[in-house]
C-alpha positions as CSV (number, residue, x, y, z in Angstrom):
1,M,30.4,-24.7,10.4
2,S,28.6,-22.1,12.2
3,E,25.3,-22.1,12.6
4,T,22.7,-20.0,11.0
5,P,21.4,-16.4,12.9
6,Y,17.6,-17.6,12.6
7,F,15.7,-20.2,13.3
8,V,14.4,-23.5,10.8
9,H,12.2,-25.8,12.0
10,P,13.0,-29.6,11.3
11,A,10.4,-29.9,9.2
12,A,10.1,-26.2,6.7
13,L,12.0,-25.4,3.7
14,A,14.2,-22.8,3.7
15,E,16.6,-22.5,0.5
16,S,16.8,-18.9,0.7
17,E,20.6,-17.5,1.2
18,Q,18.9,-13.9,1.9
19,I,17.2,-14.4,5.2
20,G,17.7,-11.9,8.1
21,A,19.0,-12.3,12.0
22,G,16.7,-13.7,14.5
23,T,14.1,-15.0,11.8
24,R,12.2,-18.0,12.9
25,I,10.7,-20.0,9.8
26,W,7.8,-22.7,11.6
27,A,7.0,-26.2,10.3
28,F,5.7,-26.7,6.6
29,A,6.6,-23.5,5.5
30,H,8.8,-22.7,2.1
31,V,10.7,-20.3,1.6
32,M,11.9,-20.7,-2.0
33,K,15.6,-19.6,-3.4
34,G,15.3,-16.1,-4.5
35,A,13.3,-14.6,-2.1
36,R,13.8,-12.1,0.4
37,L,13.7,-12.5,4.0
38,G,14.3,-9.5,6.8
39,R,16.0,-9.6,10.4
40,D,13.6,-10.6,13.2
41,C,10.4,-12.1,11.3
42,N,8.2,-14.9,12.3
43,V,6.7,-16.9,9.7
44,G,4.0,-19.1,10.6
45,D,3.0,-23.6,9.9
46,H,2.6,-23.7,6.2
47,A,3.4,-20.4,5.1
48,F,5.1,-19.6,1.0
49,L,7.3,-17.1,-0.2
50,E,8.2,-17.3,-3.9
51,S,11.5,-16.6,-5.8
52,G,11.1,-12.7,-6.3
53,A,9.3,-12.0,-3.1
54,V,10.6,-9.4,-0.7
55,V,9.8,-9.2,3.3
56,G,10.8,-6.7,5.4
57,D,12.3,-6.6,9.2
58,R,10.0,-7.7,11.9
59,V,7.2,-9.1,9.9
60,T,5.0,-11.3,11.2
61,I,4.0,-13.6,8.6
62,K,0.7,-16.1,10.0
63,N,-0.1,-19.7,8.9
64,Q,-0.4,-20.5,5.6
65,V,0.1,-17.0,4.0
66,L,1.0,-16.9,0.0
67,I,3.4,-14.1,-0.6
68,W,4.4,-14.3,-4.5
69,D,6.9,-13.2,-6.7
70,G,6.3,-9.2,-7.1
71,V,5.3,-8.5,-3.3
72,T,6.9,-6.3,-1.8
73,I,6.5,-6.8,2.4
74,E,8.2,-3.2,4.1
75,D,9.5,-3.5,7.8
76,D,6.6,-4.0,11.0
77,V,3.8,-5.8,8.9
78,F,1.6,-8.2,9.9
79,V,-0.2,-10.6,7.7
80,G,-2.8,-12.2,9.2
81,P,-3.6,-16.5,9.2
82,A,-4.5,-17.6,5.3
83,A,-4.0,-14.0,3.8
84,V,-3.3,-14.3,-0.1
85,F,-1.7,-12.1,-2.4
86,T,-1.6,-12.5,-6.3
87,N,0.5,-11.2,-9.3
88,D,-0.7,-12.2,-12.7
89,L,-4.3,-10.0,-13.4
90,A,-4.8,-12.1,-16.7
91,P,-3.4,-15.9,-14.8
92,R,-3.3,-18.8,-17.7
93,S,-0.8,-22.0,-17.2
94,P,2.6,-21.1,-18.6
95,R,2.1,-24.6,-19.8
96,N,-1.4,-23.7,-21.9
97,P,0.4,-23.5,-25.6
98,A,-2.0,-20.0,-25.9
99,A,-0.3,-18.6,-23.1
100,V,3.6,-19.9,-23.5
101,A,4.0,-16.5,-25.6
102,R,2.7,-14.0,-22.7
103,Y,4.3,-15.7,-20.3
104,A,8.2,-15.8,-22.3
105,Q,8.1,-12.4,-22.5
106,G,7.8,-11.5,-18.8
107,N,5.5,-8.4,-19.0
108,W,2.3,-10.9,-17.2
109,L,3.9,-9.6,-13.5
110,V,1.8,-7.3,-11.8
111,R,3.8,-5.9,-8.6
112,T,2.4,-5.6,-5.0
113,R,3.1,-2.9,-2.2
114,V,2.6,-3.1,1.6
115,E,3.7,-0.5,3.4
116,Q,5.5,-0.1,6.7
117,G,3.1,-1.1,10.1
118,A,-0.1,-2.2,7.7
119,S,-1.8,-5.3,9.2
120,I,-4.0,-7.8,6.9
121,G,-6.4,-9.7,8.2
122,A,-7.6,-13.3,8.4
123,N,-8.3,-14.5,4.6
124,A,-8.3,-11.9,2.9
125,T,-7.3,-12.2,-0.2
126,I,-4.7,-8.6,-2.3
127,V,-5.4,-8.0,-5.9
128,C,-1.9,-7.6,-7.1
129,G,-0.9,-4.0,-8.6
130,V,-2.2,-2.1,-5.0
131,T,0.0,-0.3,-2.7
132,I,-1.6,-1.1,0.9
133,G,-0.5,2.0,2.9
134,R,1.3,3.4,5.5
135,A,-0.2,1.3,8.9
136,A,-3.6,0.9,6.8
137,L,-5.5,-1.9,8.7
138,V,-7.2,-4.8,5.8
139,A,-10.0,-6.1,8.0
140,A,-10.8,-9.8,8.4
141,G,-12.2,-11.2,4.6
142,A,-11.7,-8.3,2.8
143,V,-10.4,-8.4,-0.9
144,V,-8.5,-5.5,-2.5
145,T,-8.5,-4.5,-5.3
146,R,-7.5,-0.4,-5.5
147,D,-4.9,0.7,-3.2
148,V,-5.6,1.6,-0.1
149,P,-4.9,4.9,1.9
150,A,-2.4,5.4,4.2
151,H,-4.1,4.5,8.0
152,A,-7.3,3.4,6.8
153,L,-9.7,1.5,7.6
154,V,-10.4,-0.8,4.0
155,A,-13.1,-3.5,4.9
156,G,-15.5,-5.8,2.8
157,V,-15.8,-7.2,-1.2
158,P,-14.6,-5.5,-2.7
159,A,-13.0,-3.7,0.3
160,R,-13.4,0.3,0.9
161,V,-12.9,2.7,3.6
162,V,-15.0,2.8,6.7
163,G,-12.4,4.2,9.3
164,W,-9.2,5.5,10.8
165,V,-6.3,3.9,12.5
166,S,-3.4,5.0,14.4
167,A,-0.2,4.3,14.2
168,A,-0.8,1.9,16.9
169,G,-3.9,-0.1,15.7
170,T,-6.3,2.3,17.2
171,R,-10.0,3.5,15.7
172,L,-10.0,7.1,16.1
173,V,-12.9,9.3,16.5
174,F,-13.0,12.4,15.4
175,D,-14.4,15.2,16.9
176,E,-15.5,18.9,15.0
177,R,-12.6,20.2,13.3
178,Q,-12.1,16.6,12.3
179,Q,-8.5,15.6,14.2
180,T,-7.9,13.3,17.1
181,T,-5.6,12.1,19.4
182,C,-4.4,8.4,19.7
183,P,-5.1,7.1,23.4
184,E,-2.5,4.3,22.5
185,T,0.2,6.4,22.0
186,G,-0.6,10.5,21.9
187,N,-0.7,10.8,18.4
188,R,-2.2,13.7,16.7
189,Y,-4.2,13.3,12.8
190,E,-6.3,15.7,10.9
191,L,-9.3,13.9,8.2
192,R,-8.1,16.5,5.4
193,D,-9.6,15.3,1.5
194,D,-10.0,11.9,2.4
195,R,-5.9,11.1,3.8
196,L,-5.0,11.7,7.4
197,H,-2.6,13.4,8.4
198,P,-0.2,13.3,11.6
199,L,-0.1,17.1,13.4
200,A,2.6,18.1,15.7
201,P,2.4,17.4,19.5
């Protein structure tokens, strides 16, 4: 039997058959059967991916991150230590007799999406049902309760837009025309209608 094309620490538990080449899963992490984990990902100690979680390529999942069924994380996302996702807006124990019918019907699940290149800071909580846009940045400790626009920097409880960042993560400063250039990449942007729009070079 050939070796798997990904690495699993001896103290980790990787039950999924959908793990991409080059991915590394470190000690005490648990990837359940039915979770999907892409190529070249890094999964830190004590992280947990539930059946039904979908993670793209080149994703960094730091220690103690919890990713549940119904959460989709696209390529190139960073998820900071102890960040937590949710998937039920009105949770009850499925073993509670008053809630058995609700969970049997399966309509309790509320999905969440993190789009390509976004970053989520340490100890952030993502309340289910939201989309975090491309290249957005969620500050440490933020509680996200609504959609986050692409390239937005959000912070606080509940999280609010407090600035804008480039694809490289640099906080942007705008001129009088509400335009800016990322010093890291040279990409140009314009802030218009409360959204960041890329400009032609």
